C-alpha positions, -999 to +999 in steps of 0.1 A: +127+036-045+109+006-030+115-026-051+096-059-054+097-089-076+067-099-097+057-125-122+044-116-157+009-131-161-002-113-194+015-094-222-002-069-244+011-041-267+032-017-247+020-031-213+022-062-191+001-075-163+022-087-133+013-106-101+031-101-069+026-114-034+020-090-005+050-092+019+045-092+057+069-077+082+070-110+102+099-123+082+123-098+098+109-099+134+131-116+161+101-131+179+083-145+149+084-181+162+067-172+195+042-147+182+007-157+171+007-134+141+040-148+130+028-184+132-004-175+113+016-156+086+036-188+079+005-209+075-016-185+054-004-173+020-001-136+013-025-117-009-018-117-046-019-083-063-022-078-101-009-046-117-008-034-153+025-017-161+038+002-192+067-014-211+076+016-232+110+021-216+120-016-219+136-028-252+139-065-246+109-088-253+088-099-223+071-133-220+045-147-196+062-164-166+092-141-165+103-124-133+104-086-134+114-060-108+089-033-101+093-001-080+074+027-063+090+059-051+092+064-013+079+099-017+046+087-031+042+061-004+049+086+024+025+112+008-002+086+004+002+075+041+000+112+052-031+117+031-049+085+043-040+087+080-031+122+090-057+143+071-088+125+086-071+127+121-064+165+118-100+171+105-114+151+134-093+172+159-105+204+142-141+192+145-135+184+182-122+219+188-151+235+168-176+214+188-160+223+221-162+260+213-196+259+198-215+235+220-198+239+254-185+275+254-214+292+235-244+270+241-234+256+275-243+221+263-227+187+270-203+164+253-227+149+228-224+178+204-186+177+207-185+140+199-209+146+169-186+174+156-155+152+160-172+124+140-183+148+113-148+163+111-133+128+107-159+118+080-151+151+062-114+142+064-120+108+049-140+123+021-113+148+014-086+121+015-107+099-009-112+128-034-075+137-033-064+101-036-085+096-067-067+126-083-033+113-073-038+078-087-038+091-122-004+108-118+026+088-130+047+091-099+020+073-079+020+043-102+044+014-099+070+013-127+088-016-144+125-013-135+140-044-153+133-078-166+150-106-147+141-135-169+127-170-162+124-182-126+151-207-114+126-234-105+089-239-112+065-237-083+085-211-063+063-182-052+077-147-057+084-129-024+073-158-003+104-163+017+099-156+054+136-150+060+164-134+041+185-160+022+216-150+041+201-162+074+198-199+064 
């Protein structure tokens, strides 16, 4: 399971709204000080995401400002990545093969029809991925879950997940 820290921003009956900062991979890169992207990532803050989570499996009271640990299964992340990236690519390749067979082999035409079929196949793949993703988003295993409540932050003003390096490297 992939874990992340988040700050509670709202509490309602059996659910909370949390805010977490998007993490970049620049914090673990060896050339982050000489890379333009690494320098920019230090200057610009990451995106803030707000999520609403169920608290049915947590017994202790939760208050605004507390830190919580949230998680998402690796399986759902990998399946989502396959759906979003691989399905449109495969459909585009199938459209290319269909266009090659139809326009070049049968009609004796040029590459324009092949390119059009490839673009149509890619667009069809994107539509299929979008439809499938909307169906998956309602399933529980594709939603982040609340793992545990960590309590109040150690110091005010510290951003959650904002460190660019691991604390052991200081």
